Predicted model as a PDB file, atoms N, CA, C, CB and O in Angstrom, pLDDT in the B-factor column:
MODEL        1                                                                  
ATOM      1  N   MET A   1      47.171  -8.374  -8.801  1.00 86.00           N  
ATOM      2  CA  MET A   1      45.755  -8.606  -8.685  1.00 86.00           C  
ATOM      3  C   MET A   1      45.440  -9.963  -9.308  1.00 86.00           C  
ATOM      4  CB  MET A   1      44.945  -7.469  -9.358  1.00 86.00           C  
ATOM      5  O   MET A   1      46.150 -10.451 -10.187  1.00 86.00           O  
ATOM      6  N   ILE A   2      44.341 -10.556  -8.816  1.00 91.00           N  
ATOM      7  CA  ILE A   2      43.924 -11.828  -9.386  1.00 91.00           C  
ATOM      8  C   ILE A   2      42.504 -11.717  -9.922  1.00 91.00           C  
ATOM      9  CB  ILE A   2      44.020 -12.951  -8.341  1.00 91.00           C  
ATOM     10  O   ILE A   2      41.739 -10.839  -9.523  1.00 91.00           O  
ATOM     11  N   ALA A   3      42.172 -12.614 -10.824  1.00 95.00           N  
ATOM     12  CA  ALA A   3      40.840 -12.680 -11.413  1.00 95.00           C  
ATOM     13  C   ALA A   3      40.524 -14.154 -11.635  1.00 95.00           C  
ATOM     14  CB  ALA A   3      40.751 -11.857 -12.760  1.00 95.00           C  
ATOM     15  O   ALA A   3      41.392 -15.014 -11.484  1.00 95.00           O  
ATOM     16  N   PHE A   4      39.264 -14.438 -11.997  1.00 96.00           N  
ATOM     17  CA  PHE A   4      38.918 -15.823 -12.309  1.00 96.00           C  
ATOM     18  C   PHE A   4      37.994 -15.867 -13.509  1.00 96.00           C  
ATOM     19  CB  PHE A   4      38.261 -16.512 -11.100  1.00 96.00           C  
ATOM     20  O   PHE A   4      37.321 -14.890 -13.839  1.00 96.00           O  
ATOM     21  N   LYS A   5      37.977 -17.027 -14.153  1.00 96.00           N  
ATOM     22  CA  LYS A   5      37.081 -17.284 -15.272  1.00 96.00           C  
ATOM     23  C   LYS A   5      36.518 -18.684 -15.075  1.00 96.00           C  
ATOM     24  CB  LYS A   5      37.818 -17.143 -16.661  1.00 96.00           C  
ATOM     25  O   LYS A   5      37.254 -19.628 -14.787  1.00 96.00           O  
ATOM     26  N   ASP A   6      35.190 -18.807 -15.234  1.00 94.00           N  
ATOM     27  CA  ASP A   6      34.528 -20.101 -15.090  1.00 94.00           C  
ATOM     28  C   ASP A   6      34.312 -20.753 -16.445  1.00 94.00           C  
ATOM     29  CB  ASP A   6      33.193 -19.943 -14.365  1.00 94.00           C  
ATOM     30  O   ASP A   6      34.015 -20.087 -17.437  1.00 94.00           O  
ATOM     31  N   PHE A   7      34.465 -22.053 -16.464  1.00 91.00           N  
ATOM     32  CA  PHE A   7      34.193 -22.873 -17.639  1.00 91.00           C  
ATOM     33  C   PHE A   7      33.223 -23.944 -17.180  1.00 91.00           C  
ATOM     34  CB  PHE A   7      35.515 -23.497 -18.260  1.00 91.00           C  
ATOM     35  O   PHE A   7      33.593 -24.830 -16.410  1.00 91.00           O  
ATOM     36  N   ARG A   8      31.956 -23.870 -17.658  1.00 84.00           N  
ATOM     37  CA  ARG A   8      30.909 -24.776 -17.188  1.00 84.00           C  
ATOM     38  C   ARG A   8      30.289 -25.549 -18.342  1.00 84.00           C  
ATOM     39  CB  ARG A   8      29.829 -24.000 -16.442  1.00 84.00           C  
ATOM     40  O   ARG A   8      30.190 -25.063 -19.469  1.00 84.00           O  
ATOM     41  N   SER A   9      29.879 -26.759 -18.023  1.00 73.00           N  
ATOM     42  CA  SER A   9      29.155 -27.598 -18.969  1.00 73.00           C  
ATOM     43  C   SER A   9      27.949 -28.172 -18.259  1.00 73.00           C  
ATOM     44  CB  SER A   9      30.060 -28.730 -19.544  1.00 73.00           C  
ATOM     45  O   SER A   9      28.070 -28.727 -17.166  1.00 73.00           O  
ATOM     46  N   ALA A  10      26.786 -28.041 -18.875  1.00 63.00           N  
ATOM     47  CA  ALA A  10      25.564 -28.553 -18.271  1.00 63.00           C  
ATOM     48  C   ALA A  10      25.250 -29.938 -18.813  1.00 63.00           C  
ATOM     49  CB  ALA A  10      24.391 -27.599 -18.527  1.00 63.00           C  
ATOM     50  O   ALA A  10      25.416 -30.210 -20.003  1.00 63.00           O  
ATOM     51  N   THR A  11      24.794 -30.808 -17.919  1.00 59.00           N  
ATOM     52  CA  THR A  11      24.342 -32.134 -18.316  1.00 59.00           C  
ATOM     53  C   THR A  11      22.984 -32.363 -17.680  1.00 59.00           C  
ATOM     54  CB  THR A  11      25.363 -33.245 -17.898  1.00 59.00           C  
ATOM     55  O   THR A  11      22.758 -31.959 -16.540  1.00 59.00           O  
ATOM     56  N   THR A  12      22.082 -33.005 -18.401  1.00 57.00           N  
ATOM     57  CA  THR A  12      20.753 -33.289 -17.878  1.00 57.00           C  
ATOM     58  C   THR A  12      20.709 -34.716 -17.379  1.00 57.00           C  
ATOM     59  CB  THR A  12      19.670 -33.053 -18.947  1.00 57.00           C  
ATOM     60  O   THR A  12      21.248 -35.623 -18.012  1.00 57.00           O  
ATOM     61  N   GLY A  13      20.072 -34.908 -16.254  1.00 53.00           N  
ATOM     62  CA  GLY A  13      19.922 -36.260 -15.721  1.00 53.00           C  
ATOM     63  C   GLY A  13      20.432 -36.361 -14.305  1.00 53.00           C  
ATOM     64  O   GLY A  13      20.271 -35.449 -13.494  1.00 53.00           O  
ATOM     65  N   SER A  14      21.040 -37.473 -14.032  1.00 48.00           N  
ATOM     66  CA  SER A  14      21.516 -37.778 -12.689  1.00 48.00           C  
ATOM     67  C   SER A  14      22.595 -36.799 -12.252  1.00 48.00           C  
ATOM     68  CB  SER A  14      22.047 -39.204 -12.626  1.00 48.00           C  
ATOM     69  O   SER A  14      23.382 -36.324 -13.071  1.00 48.00           O  
ATOM     70  N   PRO A  15      22.630 -36.495 -10.941  1.00 49.00           N  
ATOM     71  CA  PRO A  15      23.737 -35.675 -10.434  1.00 49.00           C  
ATOM     72  C   PRO A  15      25.096 -36.320 -10.665  1.00 49.00           C  
ATOM     73  CB  PRO A  15      23.551 -35.410  -8.957  1.00 49.00           C  
ATOM     74  O   PRO A  15      26.130 -35.665 -10.531  1.00 49.00           O  
ATOM     75  N   LEU A  16      25.094 -37.601 -11.010  1.00 47.00           N  
ATOM     76  CA  LEU A  16      26.364 -38.277 -11.294  1.00 47.00           C  
ATOM     77  C   LEU A  16      26.832 -38.040 -12.731  1.00 47.00           C  
ATOM     78  CB  LEU A  16      26.226 -39.775 -11.038  1.00 47.00           C  
ATOM     79  O   LEU A  16      27.954 -38.401 -13.087  1.00 47.00           O  
ATOM     80  N   SER A  17      25.961 -37.426 -13.567  1.00 47.00           N  
ATOM     81  CA  SER A  17      26.379 -37.108 -14.933  1.00 47.00           C  
ATOM     82  C   SER A  17      27.547 -36.140 -14.871  1.00 47.00           C  
ATOM     83  CB  SER A  17      25.202 -36.506 -15.761  1.00 47.00           C  
ATOM     84  O   SER A  17      27.605 -35.290 -13.983  1.00 47.00           O  
ATOM     85  N   ASP A  18      28.465 -36.262 -15.797  1.00 59.00           N  
ATOM     86  CA  ASP A  18      29.678 -35.463 -15.695  1.00 59.00           C  
ATOM     87  C   ASP A  18      29.883 -34.592 -16.922  1.00 59.00           C  
ATOM     88  CB  ASP A  18      30.879 -36.359 -15.493  1.00 59.00           C  
ATOM     89  O   ASP A  18      29.987 -35.109 -18.034  1.00 59.00           O  
ATOM     90  N   GLY A  19      29.944 -33.269 -16.735  1.00 66.00           N  
ATOM     91  CA  GLY A  19      30.243 -32.347 -17.805  1.00 66.00           C  
ATOM     92  C   GLY A  19      31.621 -31.742 -17.659  1.00 66.00           C  
ATOM     93  O   GLY A  19      31.956 -30.779 -18.348  1.00 66.00           O  
ATOM     94  N   ILE A  20      32.422 -32.296 -16.771  1.00 77.00           N  
ATOM     95  CA  ILE A  20      33.733 -31.708 -16.461  1.00 77.00           C  
ATOM     96  C   ILE A  20      34.708 -31.852 -17.631  1.00 77.00           C  
ATOM     97  CB  ILE A  20      34.325 -32.367 -15.207  1.00 77.00           C  
ATOM     98  O   ILE A  20      35.586 -31.006 -17.803  1.00 77.00           O  
ATOM     99  N   ASP A  21      34.568 -32.909 -18.437  1.00 80.00           N  
ATOM    100  CA  ASP A  21      35.483 -33.108 -19.563  1.00 80.00           C  
ATOM    101  C   ASP A  21      35.415 -31.945 -20.544  1.00 80.00           C  
ATOM    102  CB  ASP A  21      35.163 -34.418 -20.285  1.00 80.00           C  
ATOM    103  O   ASP A  21      36.449 -31.452 -20.994  1.00 80.00           O  
ATOM    104  N   ARG A  22      34.211 -31.506 -20.877  1.00 82.00           N  
ATOM    105  CA  ARG A  22      34.029 -30.379 -21.805  1.00 82.00           C  
ATOM    106  C   ARG A  22      34.586 -29.105 -21.193  1.00 82.00           C  
ATOM    107  CB  ARG A  22      32.533 -30.191 -22.162  1.00 82.00           C  
ATOM    108  O   ARG A  22      35.188 -28.295 -21.899  1.00 82.00           O  
ATOM    109  N   SER A  23      34.399 -28.913 -19.905  1.00 85.00           N  
ATOM    110  CA  SER A  23      34.934 -27.730 -19.222  1.00 85.00           C  
ATOM    111  C   SER A  23      36.457 -27.706 -19.286  1.00 85.00           C  
ATOM    112  CB  SER A  23      34.469 -27.697 -17.757  1.00 85.00           C  
ATOM    113  O   SER A  23      37.062 -26.648 -19.462  1.00 85.00           O  
ATOM    114  N   LEU A  24      37.062 -28.861 -19.142  1.00 88.00           N  
ATOM    115  CA  LEU A  24      38.519 -28.956 -19.202  1.00 88.00           C  
ATOM    116  C   LEU A  24      39.039 -28.587 -20.586  1.00 88.00           C  
ATOM    117  CB  LEU A  24      38.976 -30.365 -18.830  1.00 88.00           C  
ATOM    118  O   LEU A  24      40.046 -27.891 -20.707  1.00 88.00           O  
ATOM    119  N   VAL A  25      38.358 -29.050 -21.624  1.00 88.00           N  
ATOM    120  CA  VAL A  25      38.738 -28.708 -22.998  1.00 88.00           C  
ATOM    121  C   VAL A  25      38.645 -27.196 -23.200  1.00 88.00           C  
ATOM    122  CB  VAL A  25      37.834 -29.450 -24.020  1.00 88.00           C  
ATOM    123  O   VAL A  25      39.561 -26.582 -23.748  1.00 88.00           O  
ATOM    124  N   LEU A  26      37.529 -26.595 -22.755  1.00 89.00           N  
ATOM    125  CA  LEU A  26      37.346 -25.149 -22.912  1.00 89.00           C  
ATOM    126  C   LEU A  26      38.403 -24.355 -22.144  1.00 89.00           C  
ATOM    127  CB  LEU A  26      35.951 -24.743 -22.441  1.00 89.00           C  
ATOM    128  O   LEU A  26      38.937 -23.369 -22.653  1.00 89.00           O  
ATOM    129  N   ALA A  27      38.698 -24.785 -20.924  1.00 93.00           N  
ATOM    130  CA  ALA A  27      39.697 -24.092 -20.117  1.00 93.00           C  
ATOM    131  C   ALA A  27      41.077 -24.180 -20.762  1.00 93.00           C  
ATOM    132  CB  ALA A  27      39.737 -24.675 -18.701  1.00 93.00           C  
ATOM    133  O   ALA A  27      41.799 -23.185 -20.818  1.00 93.00           O  
ATOM    134  N   ASN A  28      41.446 -25.361 -21.246  1.00 95.00           N  
ATOM    135  CA  ASN A  28      42.751 -25.513 -21.896  1.00 95.00           C  
ATOM    136  C   ASN A  28      42.872 -24.670 -23.157  1.00 95.00           C  
ATOM    137  CB  ASN A  28      42.997 -26.969 -22.236  1.00 95.00           C  
ATOM    138  O   ASN A  28      43.920 -24.077 -23.414  1.00 95.00           O  
ATOM    139  N   GLU A  29      41.796 -24.617 -23.947  1.00 95.00           N  
ATOM    140  CA  GLU A  29      41.814 -23.777 -25.156  1.00 95.00           C  
ATOM    141  C   GLU A  29      42.000 -22.312 -24.783  1.00 95.00           C  
ATOM    142  CB  GLU A  29      40.509 -23.958 -25.968  1.00 95.00           C  
ATOM    143  O   GLU A  29      42.780 -21.603 -25.419  1.00 95.00           O  
ATOM    144  N   TRP A  30      41.287 -21.855 -23.756  1.00 96.00           N  
ATOM    145  CA  TRP A  30      41.392 -20.460 -23.316  1.00 96.00           C  
ATOM    146  C   TRP A  30      42.786 -20.144 -22.792  1.00 96.00           C  
ATOM    147  CB  TRP A  30      40.354 -20.164 -22.235  1.00 96.00           C  
ATOM    148  O   TRP A  30      43.338 -19.086 -23.093  1.00 96.00           O  
ATOM    149  N   LEU A  31      43.358 -21.055 -22.011  1.00 95.00           N  
ATOM    150  CA  LEU A  31      44.710 -20.841 -21.483  1.00 95.00           C  
ATOM    151  C   LEU A  31      45.734 -20.745 -22.603  1.00 95.00           C  
ATOM    152  CB  LEU A  31      45.093 -21.968 -20.525  1.00 95.00           C  
ATOM    153  O   LEU A  31      46.620 -19.892 -22.558  1.00 95.00           O  
ATOM    154  N   LEU A  32      45.626 -21.600 -23.599  1.00 96.00           N  
ATOM    155  CA  LEU A  32      46.551 -21.550 -24.732  1.00 96.00           C  
ATOM    156  C   LEU A  32      46.368 -20.266 -25.535  1.00 96.00           C  
ATOM    157  CB  LEU A  32      46.352 -22.770 -25.638  1.00 96.00           C  
ATOM    158  O   LEU A  32      47.347 -19.656 -25.964  1.00 96.00           O  
ATOM    159  N   LYS A  33      45.120 -19.857 -25.739  1.00 96.00           N  
ATOM    160  CA  LYS A  33      44.816 -18.663 -26.532  1.00 96.00           C  
ATOM    161  C   LYS A  33      45.296 -17.379 -25.850  1.00 96.00           C  
ATOM    162  CB  LYS A  33      43.315 -18.577 -26.791  1.00 96.00           C  
ATOM    163  O   LYS A  33      45.871 -16.503 -26.497  1.00 96.00           O  
ATOM    164  N   THR A  34      45.058 -17.275 -24.548  1.00 95.00           N  
ATOM    165  CA  THR A  34      45.380 -16.032 -23.836  1.00 95.00           C  
ATOM    166  C   THR A  34      46.804 -15.998 -23.300  1.00 95.00           C  
ATOM    167  CB  THR A  34      44.419 -15.836 -22.696  1.00 95.00           C  
ATOM    168  O   THR A  34      47.380 -14.924 -23.125  1.00 95.00           O  
ATOM    169  N   GLY A  35      47.368 -17.164 -23.040  1.00 93.00           N  
ATOM    170  CA  GLY A  35      48.720 -17.213 -22.507  1.00 93.00           C  
ATOM    171  C   GLY A  35      48.815 -16.867 -21.029  1.00 93.00           C  
ATOM    172  O   GLY A  35      49.916 -16.693 -20.506  1.00 93.00           O  
ATOM    173  N   VAL A  36      47.667 -16.766 -20.344  1.00 91.00           N  
ATOM    174  CA  VAL A  36      47.721 -16.474 -18.911  1.00 91.00           C  
ATOM    175  C   VAL A  36      48.232 -17.681 -18.159  1.00 91.00           C  
ATOM    176  CB  VAL A  36      46.340 -16.059 -18.380  1.00 91.00           C  
ATOM    177  O   VAL A  36      48.121 -18.818 -18.618  1.00 91.00           O  
ATOM    178  N   ARG A  37      48.787 -17.414 -17.008  1.00 90.00           N  
ATOM    179  CA  ARG A  37      49.314 -18.484 -16.180  1.00 90.00           C  
ATOM    180  C   ARG A  37      48.389 -18.668 -14.979  1.00 90.00           C  
ATOM    181  CB  ARG A  37      50.774 -18.177 -15.727  1.00 90.00           C  
ATOM    182  O   ARG A  37      48.225 -17.745 -14.181  1.00 90.00           O  
ATOM    183  N   PRO A  38      47.785 -19.847 -14.841  1.00 95.00           N  
ATOM    184  CA  PRO A  38      46.853 -20.045 -13.727  1.00 95.00           C  
ATOM    185  C   PRO A  38      47.563 -20.048 -12.379  1.00 95.00           C  
ATOM    186  CB  PRO A  38      46.094 -21.349 -13.905  1.00 95.00           C  
ATOM    187  O   PRO A  38      48.680 -20.548 -12.245  1.00 95.00           O  
ATOM    188  N   VAL A  39      46.894 -19.481 -11.391  1.00 95.00           N  
ATOM    189  CA  VAL A  39      47.384 -19.498 -10.018  1.00 95.00           C  
ATOM    190  C   VAL A  39      46.785 -20.694  -9.284  1.00 95.00           C  
ATOM    191  CB  VAL A  39      47.036 -18.172  -9.288  1.00 95.00           C  
ATOM    192  O   VAL A  39      47.460 -21.348  -8.490  1.00 95.00           O  
ATOM    193  N   ASN A  40      45.502 -20.973  -9.561  1.00 96.00           N  
ATOM    194  CA  ASN A  40      44.799 -22.081  -8.925  1.00 96.00           C  
ATOM    195  C   ASN A  40      43.635 -22.503  -9.824  1.00 96.00           C  
ATOM    196  CB  ASN A  40      44.293 -21.682  -7.499  1.00 96.00           C  
ATOM    197  O   ASN A  40      43.104 -21.692 -10.583  1.00 96.00           O  
ATOM    198  N   ILE A  41      43.247 -23.762  -9.733  1.00 95.00           N  
ATOM    199  CA  ILE A  41      42.104 -24.268 -10.492  1.00 95.00           C  
ATOM    200  C   ILE A  41      41.216 -25.042  -9.527  1.00 95.00           C  
ATOM    201  CB  ILE A  41      42.562 -25.172 -11.698  1.00 95.00           C  
ATOM    202  O   ILE A  41      41.691 -25.908  -8.792  1.00 95.00           O  
ATOM    203  N   GLU A  42      39.908 -24.722  -9.534  1.00 94.00           N  
ATOM    204  CA  GLU A  42      38.948 -25.369  -8.654  1.00 94.00           C  
ATOM    205  C   GLU A  42      37.863 -26.036  -9.485  1.00 94.00           C  
ATOM    206  CB  GLU A  42      38.334 -24.353  -7.669  1.00 94.00           C  
ATOM    207  O   GLU A  42      37.587 -25.618 -10.610  1.00 94.00           O  
ATOM    208  N   THR A  43      37.250 -27.073  -8.930  1.00 90.00           N  
ATOM    209  CA  THR A  43      36.062 -27.638  -9.554  1.00 90.00           C  
ATOM    210  C   THR A  43      34.844 -26.943  -8.957  1.00 90.00           C  
ATOM    211  CB  THR A  43      35.989 -29.190  -9.348  1.00 90.00           C  
ATOM    212  O   THR A  43      34.827 -26.595  -7.777  1.00 90.00           O  
ATOM    213  N   ILE A  44      33.823 -26.745  -9.793  1.00 87.00           N  
ATOM    214  CA  ILE A  44      32.580 -26.140  -9.333  1.00 87.00           C  
ATOM    215  C   ILE A  44      31.419 -27.030  -9.766  1.00 87.00           C  
ATOM    216  CB  ILE A  44      32.416 -24.689  -9.891  1.00 87.00           C  
ATOM    217  O   ILE A  44      31.453 -27.623 -10.844  1.00 87.00           O  
ATOM    218  N   THR A  45      30.394 -27.120  -8.923  1.00 80.00           N  
ATOM    219  CA  THR A  45      29.210 -27.922  -9.216  1.00 80.00           C  
ATOM    220  C   THR A  45      27.981 -27.174  -8.737  1.00 80.00           C  
ATOM    221  CB  THR A  45      29.298 -29.323  -8.552  1.00 80.00           C  
ATOM    222  O   THR A  45      27.965 -26.639  -7.629  1.00 80.00           O  
ATOM    223  N   GLU A  46      26.954 -27.137  -9.569  1.00 77.00           N  
ATOM    224  CA  GLU A  46      25.686 -26.523  -9.200  1.00 77.00           C  
ATOM    225  C   GLU A  46      24.559 -27.381  -9.762  1.00 77.00           C  
ATOM    226  CB  GLU A  46      25.591 -25.054  -9.724  1.00 77.00           C  
ATOM    227  O   GLU A  46      24.574 -27.735 -10.940  1.00 77.00           O  
ATOM    228  N   THR A  47      23.588 -27.713  -8.924  1.00 75.00           N  
ATOM    229  CA  THR A  47      22.454 -28.529  -9.344  1.00 75.00           C  
ATOM    230  C   THR A  47      21.191 -27.682  -9.333  1.00 75.00           C  
ATOM    231  CB  THR A  47      22.290 -29.766  -8.429  1.00 75.00           C  
ATOM    232  O   THR A  47      20.918 -26.963  -8.372  1.00 75.00           O  
ATOM    233  N   ARG A  48      20.432 -27.777 -10.406  1.00 73.00           N  
ATOM    234  CA  ARG A  48      19.160 -27.064 -10.518  1.00 73.00           C  
ATOM    235  C   ARG A  48      18.081 -28.055 -10.905  1.00 73.00           C  
ATOM    236  CB  ARG A  48      19.246 -25.905 -11.556  1.00 73.00           C  
ATOM    237  O   ARG A  48      18.359 -29.068 -11.547  1.00 73.00           O  
ATOM    238  N   GLY A  49      16.845 -27.763 -10.514  1.00 72.00           N  
ATOM    239  CA  GLY A  49      15.726 -28.605 -10.921  1.00 72.00           C  
ATOM    240  C   GLY A  49      15.097 -29.314  -9.754  1.00 72.00           C  
ATOM    241  O   GLY A  49      15.274 -28.924  -8.600  1.00 72.00           O  
ATOM    242  N   THR A  50      14.356 -30.364 -10.063  1.00 69.00           N  
ATOM    243  CA  THR A  50      13.637 -31.139  -9.058  1.00 69.00           C  
ATOM    244  C   THR A  50      14.281 -32.512  -8.919  1.00 69.00           C  
ATOM    245  CB  THR A  50      12.141 -31.273  -9.429  1.00 69.00           C  
ATOM    246  O   THR A  50      15.236 -32.844  -9.620  1.00 69.00           O  
ATOM    247  N   MET A  51      13.741 -33.291  -8.007  1.00 64.00           N  
ATOM    248  CA  MET A  51      14.267 -34.647  -7.803  1.00 64.00           C  
ATOM    249  C   MET A  51      14.091 -35.493  -9.051  1.00 64.00           C  
ATOM    250  CB  MET A  51      13.575 -35.321  -6.613  1.00 64.00           C  
ATOM    251  O   MET A  51      14.949 -36.320  -9.359  1.00 64.00           O  
ATOM    252  N   ALA A  52      12.985 -35.302  -9.784  1.00 65.00           N  
ATOM    253  CA  ALA A  52      12.700 -36.117 -10.964  1.00 65.00           C  
ATOM    254  C   ALA A  52      13.600 -35.739 -12.137  1.00 65.00           C  
ATOM    255  CB  ALA A  52      11.234 -35.969 -11.365  1.00 65.00           C  
ATOM    256  O   ALA A  52      14.155 -36.609 -12.808  1.00 65.00           O  
ATOM    257  N   VAL A  53      13.740 -34.448 -12.377  1.00 68.00           N  
ATOM    258  CA  VAL A  53      14.560 -33.982 -13.492  1.00 68.00           C  
ATOM    259  C   VAL A  53      15.484 -32.893 -12.959  1.00 68.00           C  
ATOM    260  CB  VAL A  53      13.673 -33.450 -14.682  1.00 68.00           C  
ATOM    261  O   VAL A  53      15.036 -31.849 -12.486  1.00 68.00           O  
ATOM    262  N   SER A  54      16.743 -33.153 -13.045  1.00 66.00           N  
ATOM    263  CA  SER A  54      17.694 -32.160 -12.564  1.00 66.00           C  
ATOM    264  C   SER A  54      18.719 -31.855 -13.647  1.00 66.00           C  
ATOM    265  CB  SER A  54      18.391 -32.646 -11.281  1.00 66.00           C  
ATOM    266  O   SER A  54      18.984 -32.665 -14.535  1.00 66.00           O  
ATOM    267  N   GLN A  55      19.274 -30.685 -13.543  1.00 68.00           N  
ATOM    268  CA  GLN A  55      20.341 -30.301 -14.449  1.00 68.00           C  
ATOM    269  C   GLN A  55      21.554 -29.985 -13.597  1.00 68.00           C  
ATOM    270  CB  GLN A  55      19.934 -29.084 -15.349  1.00 68.00           C  
ATOM    271  O   GLN A  55      21.506 -29.147 -12.697  1.00 68.00           O  
ATOM    272  N   VAL A  56      22.635 -30.669 -13.899  1.00 68.00           N  
ATOM    273  CA  VAL A  56      23.864 -30.491 -13.146  1.00 68.00           C  
ATOM    274  C   VAL A  56      24.829 -29.691 -13.998  1.00 68.00           C  
ATOM    275  CB  VAL A  56      24.480 -31.857 -12.730  1.00 68.00           C  
ATOM    276  O   VAL A  56      25.101 -30.036 -15.148  1.00 68.00           O  
ATOM    277  N   GLU A  57      25.339 -28.624 -13.420  1.00 75.00           N  
ATOM    278  CA  GLU A  57      26.324 -27.803 -14.117  1.00 75.00           C  
ATOM    279  C   GLU A  57      27.639 -27.988 -13.382  1.00 75.00           C  
ATOM    280  CB  GLU A  57      25.896 -26.281 -14.175  1.00 75.00           C  
ATOM    281  O   GLU A  57      27.769 -27.627 -12.212  1.00 75.00           O  
ATOM    282  N   ARG A  58      28.599 -28.544 -14.071  1.00 79.00           N  
ATOM    283  CA  ARG A  58      29.921 -28.764 -13.489  1.00 79.00           C  
ATOM    284  C   ARG A  58      30.938 -28.018 -14.312  1.00 79.00           C  
ATOM    285  CB  ARG A  58      30.269 -30.271 -13.419  1.00 79.00           C  
ATOM    286  O   ARG A  58      30.741 -27.748 -15.497  1.00 79.00           O  
ATOM    287  N   GLY A  59      32.013 -27.696 -13.664  1.00 87.00           N  
ATOM    288  CA  GLY A  59      33.024 -26.997 -14.424  1.00 87.00           C  
ATOM    289  C   GLY A  59      34.270 -26.715 -13.619  1.00 87.00           C  
ATOM    290  O   GLY A  59      34.512 -27.294 -12.560  1.00 87.00           O  
ATOM    291  N   LEU A  60      35.041 -25.809 -14.158  1.00 92.00           N  
ATOM    292  CA  LEU A  60      36.299 -25.409 -13.554  1.00 92.00           C  
ATOM    293  C   LEU A  60      36.316 -23.900 -13.380  1.00 92.00           C  
ATOM    294  CB  LEU A  60      37.495 -25.875 -14.408  1.00 92.00           C  
ATOM    295  O   LEU A  60      35.797 -23.158 -14.214  1.00 92.00           O  
ATOM    296  N   ARG A  61      36.913 -23.462 -12.297  1.00 94.00           N  
ATOM    297  CA  ARG A  61      37.173 -22.041 -12.087  1.00 94.00           C  
ATOM    298  C   ARG A  61      38.685 -21.868 -12.111  1.00 94.00           C  
ATOM    299  CB  ARG A  61      36.543 -21.516 -10.728  1.00 94.00           C  
ATOM    300  O   ARG A  61      39.404 -22.454 -11.302  1.00 94.00           O  
ATOM    301  N   VAL A  62      39.151 -21.058 -13.049  1.00 96.00           N  
ATOM    302  CA  VAL A  62      40.584 -20.818 -13.195  1.00 96.00           C  
ATOM    303  C   VAL A  62      40.905 -19.440 -12.614  1.00 96.00           C  
ATOM    304  CB  VAL A  62      41.025 -20.914 -14.699  1.00 96.00           C  
ATOM    305  O   VAL A  62      40.445 -18.418 -13.122  1.00 96.00           O  
ATOM    306  N   TRP A  63      41.693 -19.429 -11.550  1.00 96.00           N  
ATOM    307  CA  TRP A  63      42.189 -18.185 -10.965  1.00 96.00           C  
ATOM    308  C   TRP A  63      43.516 -17.856 -11.636  1.00 96.00           C  
ATOM    309  CB  TRP A  63      42.352 -18.302  -9.404  1.00 96.00           C  
ATOM    310  O   TRP A  63      44.362 -18.732 -11.817  1.00 96.00           O  
ATOM    311  N   TYR A  64      43.692 -16.591 -12.003  1.00 95.00           N  
ATOM    312  CA  TYR A  64      44.921 -16.198 -12.692  1.00 95.00           C  
ATOM    313  C   TYR A  64      45.319 -14.780 -12.294  1.00 95.00           C  
ATOM    314  CB  TYR A  64      44.744 -16.297 -14.223  1.00 95.00           C  
ATOM    315  O   TYR A  64      44.501 -13.997 -11.810  1.00 95.00           O  
ATOM    316  N   GLU A  65      46.576 -14.477 -12.508  1.00 91.00           N  
ATOM    317  CA  GLU A  65      47.099 -13.159 -12.156  1.00 91.00           C  
ATOM    318  C   GLU A  65      46.908 -12.204 -13.324  1.00 91.00           C  
ATOM    319  CB  GLU A  65      48.591 -13.243 -11.761  1.00 91.00           C  
ATOM    320  O   GLU A  65      47.114 -12.563 -14.483  1.00 91.00           O  
ATOM    321  N   VAL A  66      46.512 -10.984 -12.995  1.00 88.00           N  
ATOM    322  CA  VAL A  66      46.370  -9.933 -14.001  1.00 88.00           C  
ATOM    323  C   VAL A  66      47.277  -8.772 -13.639  1.00 88.00           C  
ATOM    324  CB  VAL A  66      44.897  -9.462 -14.117  1.00 88.00           C  
ATOM    325  O   VAL A  66      47.703  -8.630 -12.492  1.00 88.00           O  
ATOM    326  N   ALA A  67      47.563  -7.953 -14.625  1.00 80.00           N  
ATOM    327  CA  ALA A  67      48.430  -6.799 -14.394  1.00 80.00           C  
ATOM    328  C   ALA A  67      47.794  -5.864 -13.369  1.00 80.00           C  
ATOM    329  CB  ALA A  67      48.703  -6.046 -15.718  1.00 80.00           C  
ATOM    330  O   ALA A  67      46.576  -5.694 -13.327  1.00 80.00           O  
ATOM    331  N   VAL A  68      48.634  -5.277 -12.561  1.00 74.00           N  
ATOM    332  CA  VAL A  68      48.161  -4.316 -11.572  1.00 74.00           C  
ATOM    333  C   VAL A  68      47.898  -2.991 -12.241  1.00 74.00           C  
ATOM    334  CB  VAL A  68      49.173  -4.151 -10.432  1.00 74.00           C  
ATOM    335  O   VAL A  68      48.762  -2.438 -12.921  1.00 74.00           O  
ATOM    336  N   LEU A  69      46.692  -2.484 -12.042  1.00 70.00           N  
ATOM    337  CA  LEU A  69      46.335  -1.183 -12.610  1.00 70.00           C  
ATOM    338  C   LEU A  69      46.658  -0.103 -11.590  1.00 70.00           C  
ATOM    339  CB  LEU A  69      44.827  -1.134 -13.014  1.00 70.00           C  
ATOM    340  O   LEU A  69      46.401  -0.281 -10.399  1.00 70.00           O  
ATOM    341  N   PRO A  70      47.214   1.007 -12.037  1.00 70.00           N  
ATOM    342  CA  PRO A  70      47.506   2.079 -11.088  1.00 70.00           C  
ATOM    343  C   PRO A  70      46.204   2.670 -10.539  1.00 70.00           C  
ATOM    344  CB  PRO A  70      48.360   3.182 -11.761  1.00 70.00           C  
ATOM    345  O   PRO A  70      45.216   2.808 -11.261  1.00 70.00           O  
ATOM    346  N   LEU A  71      46.223   3.008  -9.279  1.00 68.00           N  
ATOM    347  CA  LEU A  71      45.060   3.620  -8.658  1.00 68.00           C  
ATOM    348  C   LEU A  71      44.917   5.062  -9.109  1.00 68.00           C  
ATOM    349  CB  LEU A  71      45.159   3.545  -7.135  1.00 68.00           C  
ATOM    350  O   LEU A  71      45.901   5.794  -9.217  1.00 68.00           O  
ATOM    351  N   LYS A  72      43.678   5.462  -9.371  1.00 71.00           N  
ATOM    352  CA  LYS A  72      43.424   6.843  -9.775  1.00 71.00           C  
ATOM    353  C   LYS A  72      43.390   7.720  -8.527  1.00 71.00           C  
ATOM    354  CB  LYS A  72      42.088   6.961 -10.578  1.00 71.00           C  
ATOM    355  O   LYS A  72      42.816   7.350  -7.503  1.00 71.00           O  
ATOM    356  N   THR A  73      43.999   8.855  -8.635  1.00 65.00           N  
ATOM    357  CA  THR A  73      43.991   9.790  -7.492  1.00 65.00           C  
ATOM    358  C   THR A  73      43.203  11.029  -7.788  1.00 65.00           C  
ATOM    359  CB  THR A  73      45.398  10.178  -7.108  1.00 65.00           C  
ATOM    360  O   THR A  73      43.098  11.912  -6.936  1.00 65.00           O  
TER     361      THR A  73                                                      
ENDMDL                                                                          
END                                                                             
């Protein structure tokens, strides 16, 4: 089975503002702490707000393998 965990950092201002560096630090810390092995890593971006003031949330989605749980019968 697979699962994912998101690591996001919000930045205020231009959609060109970048919060991906903080997300990378958080993801690396989590990977070292948990010892999981990533299957795939994706970038994620979400913009909220108006044209004048926007908040951009950027980050990483880490897909990883988890132990298979037996099905209940």
